[in-house]
RODREN-195416 format. One record per residue (C-alpha): residue number from 1; x, y negated, z. Coordinates in steps of 0.2 Angstrom, whole numbers. Example, Ala and Ser with C-alpha at 12.3 -4.5 7.8 and 13.67 -1.06 7.14 Angstrom:
LUMZA   nr      X      Y      Z
LUMZA    1     62     22     39
LUMZA    2     68      5     36
//
This chain:
LUMZA   nr      X      Y      Z
LUMZA    1    480   -581    454
LUMZA    2    490   -570    442
LUMZA    3    498   -554    445
LUMZA    4    514   -546    438
LUMZA    5    525   -530    436
LUMZA    6    544   -532    431
LUMZA    7    544   -514    425
LUMZA    8    537   -497    427
LUMZA    9    543   -477    429
LUMZA   10    545   -472    412
LUMZA   11    549   -452    415
LUMZA   12    529   -448    418
LUMZA   13    521   -441    434
LUMZA   14    526   -424    430
LUMZA   15    542   -429    421
LUMZA   16    536   -427    405
LUMZA   17    551   -436    396
LUMZA   18    562   -426    404
LUMZA   19    555   -409    395
LUMZA   20    553   -420    381
LUMZA   21    571   -426    380
LUMZA   22    578   -409    383
LUMZA   23    566   -399    371
LUMZA   24    572   -411    358
LUMZA   25    590   -410    363
LUMZA   26    590   -390    362
LUMZA   27    582   -390    344
LUMZA   28    566   -384    350
LUMZA   29    556   -400    346
LUMZA   30    556   -413    332
LUMZA   31    559   -431    335
LUMZA   32    542   -435    331
LUMZA   33    536   -423    345
LUMZA   34    548   -434    356
LUMZA   35    541   -450    350
LUMZA   36    522   -444    353
LUMZA   37    526   -439    371
LUMZA   38    536   -457    372
LUMZA   39    520   -465    366
LUMZA   40    507   -457    376
LUMZA   41    519   -462    391
LUMZA   42    517   -480    386
LUMZA   43    499   -480    381
LUMZA   44    495   -472    400
LUMZA   45    506   -484    409
LUMZA   46    499   -500    400
LUMZA   47    480   -494    402
LUMZA   48    484   -490    420
LUMZA   49    491   -509    423
LUMZA   50    477   -517    413
LUMZA   51    464   -507    422
LUMZA   52    471   -512    439
LUMZA   53    469   -531    434
LUMZA   54    487   -535    432
LUMZA   55    489   -550    420
LUMZA   56    508   -549    414
LUMZA   57    510   -532    410
LUMZA   58    527   -529    404
LUMZA   59    533   -519    387
LUMZA   60    550   -513    381
LUMZA   61    553   -506    397
LUMZA   62    550   -490    391
LUMZA   63    569   -480    387
LUMZA   64    573   -465    380
LUMZA   65    590   -466    390
LUMZA   66    592   -483    399
LUMZA   67    588   -500    396
LUMZA   68    607   -506    393
LUMZA   69    609   -494    378
LUMZA   70    593   -499    371
LUMZA   71    601   -519    369
LUMZA   72    616   -511    362
LUMZA   73    607   -503    349
LUMZA   74    596   -520    347
LUMZA   75    612   -526    344
LUMZA   76    620   -515    334
LUMZA   77    636   -514    344
LUMZA   78    640   -497    340
LUMZA   79    657   -492    343
LUMZA   80    667   -485    327
LUMZA   81    670   -469    332
LUMZA   82    650   -463    330
LUMZA   83    652   -467    312
LUMZA   84    635   -479    311
LUMZA   85    637   -486    295
LUMZA   86    622   -499    297
LUMZA   87    602   -498    296
LUMZA   88    590   -495    310
LUMZA   89    598   -485    323
LUMZA   90    591   -468    326
LUMZA   91    593   -453    337
LUMZA   92    609   -446    333
LUMZA   93    619   -462    335
LUMZA   94    607   -468    349
LUMZA   95    610   -451    360
LUMZA   96    629   -448    354
LUMZA   97    633   -465    363
LUMZA   98    623   -459    376
LUMZA   99    629   -439    380
LUMZA  100    642   -438    365
LUMZA  101    643   -425    353
LUMZA  102    655   -410    348
LUMZA  103    668   -422    340
LUMZA  104    668   -439    350
LUMZA  105    665   -442    369
LUMZA  106    652   -452    377
LUMZA  107    652   -470    382
LUMZA  108    656   -474    400
LUMZA  109    641   -472    412
LUMZA  110    640   -482    427
LUMZA  111    627   -486    442
LUMZA  112    615   -500    439
LUMZA  113    621   -511    453
LUMZA  114    618   -504    470
LUMZA  115    603   -491    465
LUMZA  116    606   -472    459
LUMZA  117    599   -477    442
LUMZA  118    614   -476    428
LUMZA  119    618   -487    412
LUMZA  120    628   -484    398
LUMZA  121    641   -498    397
LUMZA  122    643   -508    382
LUMZA  123    661   -507    372
LUMZA  124    666   -524    365
LUMZA  125    678   -534    359
LUMZA  126    683   -548    345
LUMZA  127    680   -537    331
LUMZA  128    663   -531    336
LUMZA  129    650   -535    323
LUMZA  130    632   -539    331
LUMZA  131    618   -536    319
LUMZA  132    598   -533    322
LUMZA  133    597   -514    323
LUMZA  134    585   -508    333
LUMZA  135    566   -516    333
LUMZA  136    559   -506    347
LUMZA  137    555   -522    358
LUMZA  138    545   -528    343
LUMZA  139    537   -512    339
LUMZA  140    532   -508    358
LUMZA  141    524   -526    358
LUMZA  142    514   -521    342
LUMZA  143    511   -503    349
LUMZA  144    502   -511    366
LUMZA  145    493   -524    356
LUMZA  146    484   -511    345
LUMZA  147    478   -505    361
LUMZA  148    469   -521    365
LUMZA  149    483   -526    378
LUMZA  150    494   -542    377
LUMZA  151    511   -539    385
LUMZA  152    527   -547    391
LUMZA  153    542   -539    380
LUMZA  154    556   -537    391
LUMZA  155    573   -540    385
LUMZA  156    588   -537    396
LUMZA  157    597   -556    395
LUMZA  158    611   -560    386
LUMZA  159    623   -566    398
LUMZA  160    620   -551    410
LUMZA  161    622   -538    395
LUMZA  162    641   -547    392
LUMZA  163    644   -547    410
LUMZA  164    639   -529    411
LUMZA  165    650   -524    397
LUMZA  166    668   -519    397
LUMZA  167    682   -523    382
LUMZA  168    683   -507    371
LUMZA  169    698   -497    370
LUMZA  170    712   -506    362
LUMZA  171    706   -522    367
LUMZA  172    716   -532    379
LUMZA  173    708   -530    397
LUMZA  174    709   -550    398
LUMZA  175    698   -552    384
LUMZA  176    683   -562    387
LUMZA  177    666   -555    385
LUMZA  178    658   -571    387
LUMZA  179    668   -577    370
LUMZA  180    655   -567    361
LUMZA  181    641   -575    368
LUMZA  182    635   -585    351
LUMZA  183    637   -569    342
LUMZA  184    626   -560    352
LUMZA  185    613   -576    352
LUMZA  186    611   -574    333
LUMZA  187    603   -558    336
LUMZA  188    592   -563    350
LUMZA  189    586   -576    340
LUMZA  190    581   -565    326
LUMZA  191    572   -554    340
LUMZA  192    564   -569    348
LUMZA  193    557   -574    330
LUMZA  194    550   -559    326
LUMZA  195    542   -558    343
LUMZA  196    533   -575    341
LUMZA  197    528   -569    324
LUMZA  198    518   -554    330
LUMZA  199    509   -566    343
LUMZA  200    519   -563    360
LUMZA  201    516   -578    370
LUMZA  202    529   -572    386
LUMZA  203    545   -567    384
LUMZA  204    554   -560    400
LUMZA  205    573   -560    401
LUMZA  206    581   -548    414
LUMZA  207    596   -557    421
LUMZA  208    601   -546    436
LUMZA  209    620   -553    436
LUMZA  210    612   -570    443
LUMZA  211    612   -560    460
LUMZA  212    630   -559    459
LUMZA  213    646   -569    466
LUMZA  214    648   -578    448
LUMZA  215    662   -592    445
LUMZA  216    659   -608    436
LUMZA  217    663   -601    419
LUMZA  218    651   -588    421
LUMZA  219    637   -600    428
LUMZA  220    641   -611    412
LUMZA  221    638   -596    402
LUMZA  222    618   -596    406
LUMZA  223    616   -613    405
LUMZA  224    624   -612    385
LUMZA  225    615   -597    383
LUMZA  226    597   -603    387
LUMZA  227    601   -620    379
LUMZA  228    607   -613    363
LUMZA  229    590   -603    362
LUMZA  230    578   -617    367
LUMZA  231    574   -621    349
LUMZA  232    570   -604    345
LUMZA  233    557   -601    361
LUMZA  234    547   -617    357
LUMZA  235    530   -612    360
LUMZA  236    535   -597    370
LUMZA  237    533   -596    389
LUMZA  238    550   -588    396
LUMZA  239    553   -579    411
LUMZA  240    570   -575    419
LUMZA  241    569   -561    430
LUMZA  242    582   -558    444
LUMZA  243    580   -544    457
LUMZA  244    590   -533    470
LUMZA  245    597   -548    481
LUMZA  246    594   -567    483
LUMZA  247    603   -577    469
LUMZA  248    615   -590    478
LUMZA  249    613   -606    480
LUMZA  250    624   -614    467
LUMZA  251    615   -601    455
LUMZA  252    599   -604    461
LUMZA  253    603   -623    457
LUMZA  254    610   -620    440
LUMZA  255    595   -608    434
LUMZA  256    580   -617    440
LUMZA  257    588   -634    430
LUMZA  258    584   -624    414
LUMZA  259    571   -636    406
LUMZA  260    568   -623    393
LUMZA  261    563   -609    404
LUMZA  262    544   -608    412
LUMZA  263    546   -598    426
LUMZA  264    558   -589    438
LUMZA  265    557   -572    446
LUMZA  266    565   -568    463
LUMZA  267    565   -553    474
LUMZA  268    558   -558    492
LUMZA  269    561   -540    499
LUMZA  270    581   -539    497
LUMZA  271    582   -557    495
LUMZA  272    582   -561    512
LUMZA  273    587   -579    509
LUMZA  274    574   -582    494
LUMZA  275    561   -591    503
LUMZA  276    574   -604    511
LUMZA  277    579   -607    493
LUMZA  278    562   -611    487
LUMZA  279    558   -622    502
LUMZA  280    575   -632    496
LUMZA  281    567   -637    482
LUMZA  282    558   -629    466
LUMZA  283    556   -637    449
LUMZA  284    539   -646    446
LUMZA  285    529   -637    434
LUMZA  286    536   -621    433
LUMZA  287    529   -603    438
LUMZA  288    537   -593    452
LUMZA  289    536   -575    450
LUMZA  290    537   -569    469
LUMZA  291    542   -552    471
LUMZA  292    535   -548    487
LUMZA  293    530   -529    484
LUMZA  294    545   -519    486
LUMZA  295    550   -510    469
LUMZA  296    565   -499    478
LUMZA  297    556   -492    491
LUMZA  298    540   -480    495
LUMZA  299    533   -489    511
LUMZA  300    516   -497    509
LUMZA  301    516   -515    508
LUMZA  302    513   -524    524
LUMZA  303    500   -534    517
LUMZA  304    498   -548    530
LUMZA  305    515   -552    531
LUMZA  306    517   -553    511
LUMZA  307    501   -564    510
LUMZA  308    510   -575    524
LUMZA  309    525   -577    512
LUMZA  310    514   -580    497
LUMZA  311    504   -593    508
LUMZA  312    520   -604    511
LUMZA  313    526   -601    493
LUMZA  314    509   -609    486
LUMZA  315    511   -624    497
LUMZA  316    528   -627    488
LUMZA  317    522   -623    470
LUMZA  318    503   -624    469
LUMZA  319    491   -609    468
LUMZA  320    491   -611    448
LUMZA  321    511   -607    446
LUMZA  322    511   -593    458
LUMZA  323    512   -576    453
LUMZA  324    512   -561    463
LUMZA  325    525   -549    458
LUMZA  326    535   -534    462
LUMZA  327    552   -536    468
LUMZA  328    561   -526    454
LUMZA  329    557   -514    442
LUMZA  330    546   -499    449
LUMZA  331    557   -487    439
LUMZA  332    566   -486    455
LUMZA  333    553   -476    466
LUMZA  334    541   -462    462
LUMZA  335    526   -462    451
LUMZA  336    510   -459    460
LUMZA  337    506   -454    478
LUMZA  338    487   -445    471
LUMZA  339    499   -431    465
LUMZA  340    506   -426    484
LUMZA  341    492   -416    488
LUMZA  342    503   -406    501
LUMZA  343    512   -420    510
LUMZA  344    507   -423    529
LUMZA  345    492   -434    531
LUMZA  346    499   -446    543
LUMZA  347    516   -448    532
LUMZA  348    505   -450    516
LUMZA  349    496   -464    526
LUMZA  350    513   -475    526
LUMZA  351    517   -473    508
LUMZA  352    515   -482    491
LUMZA  353    522   -476    476
LUMZA  354    523   -485    458
LUMZA  355    503   -484    455
LUMZA  356    499   -489    472
LUMZA  357    511   -502    472
LUMZA  358    503   -509    455
LUMZA  359    486   -510    466
LUMZA  360    495   -519    481
LUMZA  361    502   -533    467
LUMZA  362    483   -535    461
LUMZA  363    477   -535    479
LUMZA  364    488   -547    486
LUMZA  365    485   -559    470
LUMZA  366    465   -558    473
LUMZA  367    465   -562    490
LUMZA  368    475   -578    489
LUMZA  369    466   -584    472
LUMZA  370    449   -583    484
LUMZA  371    434   -586    475
LUMZA  372    429   -567    476
LUMZA  373    411   -559    475
LUMZA  374    405   -549    489
LUMZA  375    408   -533    482
LUMZA  376    427   -538    479
LUMZA  377    429   -546    495
LUMZA  378    424   -529    505
LUMZA  379    435   -520    493
LUMZA  380    450   -531    496
LUMZA  381    446   -532    514
LUMZA  382    446   -514    514
LUMZA  383    465   -514    508
LUMZA  384    470   -524    523
LUMZA  385    463   -515    536
LUMZA  386    472   -499    529
LUMZA  387    487   -507    527
LUMZA  388    487   -513    545
LUMZA  389    481   -496    551
LUMZA  390    496   -487    542
LUMZA  391    510   -501    548
LUMZA  392    501   -498    568
LUMZA  393    505   -477    564
LUMZA  394    520   -479    559
LUMZA  395    526   -489    574
LUMZA  396    518   -480    587
LUMZA  397    519   -460    580
LUMZA  398    529   -449    592
LUMZA  399    537   -441    577
LUMZA  400    548   -456    573
LUMZA  401    558   -455    587
LUMZA  402    569   -444    596
LUMZA  403    578   -451    612
LUMZA  404    591   -438    613
LUMZA  405    597   -443    595
LUMZA  406    596   -461    597
LUMZA  407    608   -459    614
LUMZA  408    619   -449    604
LUMZA  409    621   -461    590
LUMZA  410    623   -475    603
LUMZA  411    637   -467    611
LUMZA  412    646   -467    595
LUMZA  413    650   -487    598
LUMZA  414    667   -490    602
LUMZA  415    677   -474    594
LUMZA  416    687   -474    577
LUMZA  417    683   -456    574
LUMZA  418    700   -453    565
LUMZA  419    707   -437    566
LUMZA  420    723   -435    579
LUMZA  421    736   -430    565
LUMZA  422    742   -440    550
LUMZA  423    737   -434    532
LUMZA  424    754   -429    527
LUMZA  425    756   -416    542
LUMZA  426    740   -410    541
LUMZA  427    743   -406    521
LUMZA  428    758   -396    526
LUMZA  429    749   -386    538
LUMZA  430    735   -383    527
LUMZA  431    748   -378    513
LUMZA  432    754   -365    525
LUMZA  433    738   -356    527
LUMZA  434    731   -360    509
LUMZA  435    747   -357    498
LUMZA  436    740   -366    483
LUMZA  437    750   -369    468
LUMZA  438    758   -387    463
LUMZA  439    741   -395    452
LUMZA  440    729   -383    460
LUMZA  441    712   -380    450
LUMZA  442    696   -381    457
LUMZA  443    679   -387    452
LUMZA  444    667   -401    462
LUMZA  445    652   -389    467
LUMZA  446    639   -382    456
LUMZA  447    638   -371    442
LUMZA  448    625   -371    428
LUMZA  449    606   -369    434
LUMZA  450    599   -357    423
LUMZA  451    580   -354    420
LUMZA  452    580   -338    430
LUMZA  453    588   -345    444
LUMZA  454    574   -359    444
LUMZA  455    562   -347    443
LUMZA  456    568   -337    457
LUMZA  457    568   -354    468
LUMZA  458    550   -358    462
LUMZA  459    544   -342    466
LUMZA  460    553   -341    484
LUMZA  461    545   -357    488
LUMZA  462    528   -353    481
LUMZA  463    529   -335    491
LUMZA  464    528   -325    477
LUMZA  465    544   -315    481
LUMZA  466    549   -310    498
LUMZA  467    565   -318    507
LUMZA  468    575   -302    506
LUMZA  469    571   -304    487
LUMZA  470    576   -321    487
LUMZA  471    594   -319    496
LUMZA  472    597   -304    486
LUMZA  473    594   -314    469
LUMZA  474    605   -329    475
LUMZA  475    620   -316    482
LUMZA  476    619   -309    464
LUMZA  477    621   -326    456
LUMZA  478    635   -332    469
LUMZA  479    644   -315    465
LUMZA  480    643   -319    448
LUMZA  481    650   -336    448
LUMZA  482    665   -330    460
LUMZA  483    669   -316    448
LUMZA  484    669   -329    434
LUMZA  485    680   -341    443
LUMZA  486    692   -327    447
LUMZA  487    693   -320    428
LUMZA  488    697   -339    424
LUMZA  489    711   -340    437
LUMZA  490    704   -357    446
LUMZA  491    713   -357    462
LUMZA  492    699   -364    475
LUMZA  493    681   -358    473
LUMZA  494    665   -364    475
LUMZA  495    648   -353    476
LUMZA  496    638   -363    464
LUMZA  497    626   -370    473
LUMZA  498    612   -358    466
LUMZA  499    601   -360    481
LUMZA  500    601   -378    479
LUMZA  501    589   -387    466
LUMZA  502    597   -405    472
LUMZA  503    612   -409    484
LUMZA  504    602   -421    495
LUMZA  505    585   -412    494
LUMZA  506    592   -397    500
LUMZA  507    601   -403    516
LUMZA  508    585   -415    520
LUMZA  509    574   -401    520
LUMZA  510    584   -393    534
LUMZA  511    584   -408    544
LUMZA  512    572   -416    554
LUMZA  513    565   -433    552
LUMZA  514    564   -429    532
LUMZA  515    549   -428    522
LUMZA  516    547   -421    505
LUMZA  517    535   -425    490
LUMZA  518    530   -411    476
LUMZA  519    530   -423    462
LUMZA  520    540   -439    468
LUMZA  521    553   -441    454
LUMZA  522    564   -454    450
LUMZA  523    574   -455    434
LUMZA  524    593   -458    437
LUMZA  525    597   -458    419
LUMZA  526    592   -451    402
LUMZA  527    580   -432    407
LUMZA  528    590   -433    425
LUMZA  529    580   -434    438
LUMZA  530    579   -434    456
LUMZA  531    568   -431    471
LUMZA  532    574   -442    484
LUMZA  533    568   -436    502
LUMZA  534    559   -447    513
LUMZA  535    568   -453    530
LUMZA  536    554   -457    540
LUMZA  537    560   -453    558
LUMZA  538    576   -449    568
LUMZA  539    587   -436    560
LUMZA  540    593   -421    568
LUMZA  541    601   -404    562
LUMZA  542    589   -390    572
LUMZA  543    599   -376    564
LUMZA  544    614   -371    553
LUMZA  545    611   -376    536
LUMZA  546    625   -368    523
LUMZA  547    636   -357    534
LUMZA  548    626   -341    528
LUMZA  549    630   -344    509
LUMZA  550    647   -350    512
LUMZA  551    652   -334    522
LUMZA  552    643   -324    510
LUMZA  553    654   -331    495
LUMZA  554    670   -331    505
LUMZA  555    668   -314    509
LUMZA  556    667   -309    489
LUMZA  557    685   -316    486
LUMZA  558    702   -318    494
LUMZA  559    704   -335    487
LUMZA  560    699   -350    496
LUMZA  561    682   -355    495
LUMZA  562    675   -372    498
LUMZA  563    660   -375    508
LUMZA  564    649   -389    502
LUMZA  565    640   -402    509
LUMZA  566    632   -419    506
LUMZA  567    640   -433    516
LUMZA  568    630   -444    528
LUMZA  569    630   -460    515
LUMZA  570    626   -450    500
LUMZA  571    611   -443    509
LUMZA  572    607   -461    516
LUMZA  573    608   -469    498
LUMZA  574    600   -456    489
LUMZA  575    584   -455    500
LUMZA  576    568   -467    504
LUMZA  577    575   -473    519
LUMZA  578    566   -480    534
LUMZA  579    564   -498    534
LUMZA  580    562   -500    553
LUMZA  581    579   -498    559
LUMZA  582    597   -504    552
LUMZA  583    601   -492    539
LUMZA  584    619   -489    547
LUMZA  585    608   -483    563
LUMZA  586    600   -469    552
LUMZA  587    618   -466    544
LUMZA  588    626   -463    561
LUMZA  589    612   -451    565
LUMZA  590    615   -441    548
LUMZA  591    633   -440    550
LUMZA  592    631   -431    570
LUMZA  593    621   -419    560
LUMZA  594    634   -416    547
LUMZA  595    646   -416    561
LUMZA  596    637   -401    569
LUMZA  597    636   -391    551
LUMZA  598    657   -394    548
LUMZA  599    660   -387    566
LUMZA  600    650   -372    562
LUMZA  601    659   -369    546
LUMZA  602    675   -369    553
LUMZA  603    671   -358    566
LUMZA  604    665   -346    552
LUMZA  605    681   -345    544
LUMZA  606    680   -357    532
LUMZA  607    696   -367    529
LUMZA  608    689   -380    514
LUMZA  609    675   -390    517
LUMZA  610    670   -403    504
LUMZA  611    658   -418    512
LUMZA  612    653   -425    494
LUMZA  613    651   -445    497
LUMZA  614    645   -448    478
LUMZA  615    635   -463    483
LUMZA  616    647   -472    495
LUMZA  617    652   -487    481
LUMZA  618    632   -486    476
LUMZA  619    627   -493    493
LUMZA  620    640   -507    493
LUMZA  621    630   -524    494
LUMZA  622    631   -534    479
LUMZA  623    637   -550    489
LUMZA  624    656   -550    493
LUMZA  625    652   -557    510
LUMZA  626    642   -542    515
LUMZA  627    652   -528    509
LUMZA  628    666   -527    523
LUMZA  629    652   -523    537
LUMZA  630    644   -510    525
LUMZA  631    661   -501    522
LUMZA  632    665   -501    540
LUMZA  633    650   -492    545
LUMZA  634    649   -481    529
LUMZA  635    667   -476    530
LUMZA  636    664   -472    548
LUMZA  637    651   -462    546
LUMZA  638    661   -449    535
LUMZA  639    675   -449    548
LUMZA  640    664   -445    561
LUMZA  641    658   -430    551
LUMZA  642    675   -421    553
LUMZA  643    686   -431    567
LUMZA  644    686   -414    576
LUMZA  645    692   -400    564
LUMZA  646    708   -393    566
LUMZA  647    724   -399    557
LUMZA  648    724   -383    546
LUMZA  649    704   -386    539
LUMZA  650    705   -394    523
LUMZA  651    690   -408    521
LUMZA  652    688   -413    503
LUMZA  653    676   -427    498
LUMZA  654    669   -431    479
LUMZA  655    664   -448    471
LUMZA  656    657   -451    454
LUMZA  657    651   -463    442
LUMZA  658    654   -481    450
LUMZA  659    670   -493    449
LUMZA  660    679   -487    464
LUMZA  661    694   -499    461
LUMZA  662    688   -512    470
LUMZA  663    686   -501    487
LUMZA  664    701   -490    487
LUMZA  665    708   -496    503
LUMZA  666    691   -490    510
LUMZA  667    693   -474    500
LUMZA  668    710   -472    509
LUMZA  669    703   -477    526
LUMZA  670    691   -460    524
LUMZA  671    706   -450    528
LUMZA  672    701   -436    518
LUMZA  673    714   -423    514
LUMZA  674    707   -422    494
LUMZA  675    697   -433    486
LUMZA  676    690   -428    467
LUMZA  677    683   -442    458
LUMZA  678    675   -446    441
LUMZA  679    689   -452    430
LUMZA  680    687   -446    411
LUMZA  681    671   -454    405
LUMZA  682    677   -471    413
LUMZA  683    692   -469    401
LUMZA  684    704   -466    415
LUMZA  685    700   -483    423
LUMZA  686    703   -476    441
LUMZA  687    722   -474    435
LUMZA  688    726   -493    435
LUMZA  689    723   -495    453
LUMZA  690    738   -484    455
LUMZA  691    748   -493    440
LUMZA  692    746   -509    450
LUMZA  693    755   -502    465
LUMZA  694    743   -495    476
LUMZA  695    750   -481    486
LUMZA  696    740   -463    488
LUMZA  697    748   -450    501
LUMZA  698    732   -438    502
LUMZA  699    727   -425    488
LUMZA  700    718   -433    474
LUMZA  701    709   -426    458
LUMZA  702    704   -437    446
LUMZA  703    692   -429    434
LUMZA  704    699   -422    418
LUMZA  705    684   -420    408
LUMZA  706    666   -427    407
LUMZA  707    653   -414    413
LUMZA  708    638   -426    406
LUMZA  709    643   -421    388
LUMZA  710    641   -405    379
LUMZA  711    657   -408    371
LUMZA  712    672   -395    376
LUMZA  713    687   -403    379
LUMZA  714    703   -394    372
LUMZA  715    719   -389    382
LUMZA  716    731   -401    374
LUMZA  717    718   -415    378
LUMZA  718    717   -410    396
LUMZA  719    737   -409    396
LUMZA  720    738   -426    389
LUMZA  721    725   -434    403
LUMZA  722    734   -425    416
LUMZA  723    752   -433    409
LUMZA  724    743   -449    412
LUMZA  725    740   -445    430
LUMZA  726    757   -440    434
LUMZA  727    763   -457    428
LUMZA  728    755   -464    443
LUMZA  729    753   -451    455
LUMZA  730    765   -437    462
LUMZA  731    764   -419    456
LUMZA  732    762   -412    475
LUMZA  733    745   -423    479
LUMZA  734    736   -420    461
LUMZA  735    723   -407    459
LUMZA  736    715   -403    442
LUMZA  737    696   -403    440
LUMZA  738    680   -409    431
LUMZA  739    672   -425    434
LUMZA  740    659   -420    443
LUMZA  741    645   -405    446
LUMZA  742    643   -391    431
LUMZA  743    622   -389    435
LUMZA  744    618   -399    419
LUMZA  745    629   -389    408
LUMZA  746    626   -372    399
LUMZA  747    639   -358    402
LUMZA  748    644   -356    384
LUMZA  749    650   -375    387
LUMZA  750    657   -372    406
LUMZA  751    667   -356    402
LUMZA  752    679   -362    388
LUMZA  753    680   -379    396
LUMZA  754    686   -372    412
LUMZA  755    697   -359    403
LUMZA  756    705   -375    393
LUMZA  757    707   -385    412
LUMZA  758    715   -368    418
LUMZA  759    727   -367    404
LUMZA  760    732   -385    403
LUMZA  761    737   -385    423
LUMZA  762    748   -370    420
LUMZA  763    757   -378    405
LUMZA  764    758   -393    416
LUMZA  765    765   -382    430
LUMZA  766    779   -376    420
LUMZA  767    782   -395    414
LUMZA  768    783   -402    430
LUMZA  769    795   -388    437
LUMZA  770    806   -390    422
LUMZA  771    808   -408    422
LUMZA  772    807   -411    442
LUMZA  773    820   -404    453
LUMZA  774    809   -406    469
LUMZA  775    793   -400    461
LUMZA  776    806   -383    457
LUMZA  777    809   -383    476
LUMZA  778    790   -384    480
LUMZA  779    786   -371    467
LUMZA  780    797   -360    477
LUMZA  781    794   -365    495
LUMZA  782    779   -377    500
LUMZA  783    771   -372    483
LUMZA  784    768   -356    476
LUMZA  785    772   -352    458
LUMZA  786    756   -351    447
LUMZA  787    748   -334    447
//
């Protein structure tokens, strides 16, 4: 019985890749230094899997930014603005596409399906020229081979690549990206030929779009693509891998009928109907790669349950053709539990990170294969004993259940949880209290996290400085941020979040039912890593979490100060969530905890409260039939948090780096007073929904510049961007703000960018007042003139 891993975390157990990337970007190290760190990480990963007994070890799953961008580089599909003239694509072009540079913006970034991982969206058109321009897949295969390890090179499949792309700027939105399939396949043929020549015996094509609701034209593209590649793949075993859900029945029928494919990989964790599909029929003589070990969560595998599923599959496909695998790449989970020396021992028993999941895969494969000697049998049985003990411990532990919380969540049913007054009336009441100008300026929360600031937090957690010293240091930082915003003449201020390393981790640390790791880092994109909390039990709020800092910040200024909270859906989607109850139940519990915080902030005199739901769209199920139910409980959870506040308390929310157009009516249904959204990096895709006639009556701030790029936008550029917004949105509801928080930027970038943003807003106020008599009335009455 063989074993297989779809993919593995690339950041390193202690974020080695992150620090190497940032050092390279800052000019403190060379390209060779970065390549050396990457090579060491790859070598370590391959050896670890080989030592664990994994037969099908993936290569080319390492990336300096993301695997879709790697495919863009492989295909030479570089947008003209980056000035690439051909040849092997180097770091300058690669990172310019990912991050932008001083002269041109980055490509759009969006979420990888329903995960918190991001990818760079390819920009394609009829004139895109495809040439084999990155030999990374072949180089990494050779690299592993030199270590004595034969790997399975992994490529993003050609159809998924095109379906995940977008028409380039200036190309008709109706342009069929699949019309480029023939051109793309020409490059894939070159890659396949080179991999064959170097000795590869298997190739894995990741086609994750197979789990989506595909139309007949899109389904036909898979047949056309792999039929066209068939002659190139002679002599190779070919695996098509899907993940994150089950594939629809018609898709399953189409893909498993491809004669040129040797094996098919399916997700048996999130693919709740996958087993039924296999039972309905599986092609004779083909390999089934069964993803029974969860690649998306950190709970230890129920080995007995997985073995039972595998035995059912074995009866259908045969022992020799069944391969035990992970449900998806392990890059979505933390690296190694062995690094968690301070984690509660009982909770640690319940967990498995990537390194442990590799072992679980091999244990299941050995157990199913049988024929072990006495020593291996004892070891394998020990794993099953430990697995059963972990499952029993979770079910019986008193720390998991809080009856009071469960009763409060159950009592929510039957209520709509809406504020009593319509948003238009609330906005009028809020304006009388806040007295803001037309086109008010603000930011979305965080300010740069300096090395000194990170040191202070680190020393406080390590008990190296006193609480008084810590409070003094954070107060000084807040004061600096407040003064800077006043100097820049920003209208609604934030305190900059200096006390927070991460927007979810900060709140999870103060809520019951959460556990935290020391090194449980997961890559979000490039060098951006997050450390998701672990929700193991019922959630409640023992005490206030932000009132002290928000009140302190408000006392430093006469301008409105936004309190910053993370919403329940985002906390849920950016955590490793318990899998022993519906996600909706956990979300309602978090919503009730945030509701208490909102009430305390309002009582403390905070008039603007931002409840971020950056991950609302991220959690949307991949299948349309399941989306309405999710949106109902997710939107309801947000409304629960603020349904009890006064009309004069302004509730903001923020969302970023997802496609919001298809859920715009649910966003409206959230009933927030103001929403700020990422807009500029996605080439103002958001505005199209308003051009198509959707009416939005609450406050809205589509981002005016991309904060994930070091590039500083000019005043003129921001004016132009806001004028595009004014063409489809009324001036009295429009806010001016960046795309997202500023924590990843440097002050040398933030100050001029915000100064230009404020200058643009002031110019636009004059423009609006001079061209719109109604706006002049607002300026004199409801809206005050700019300072």
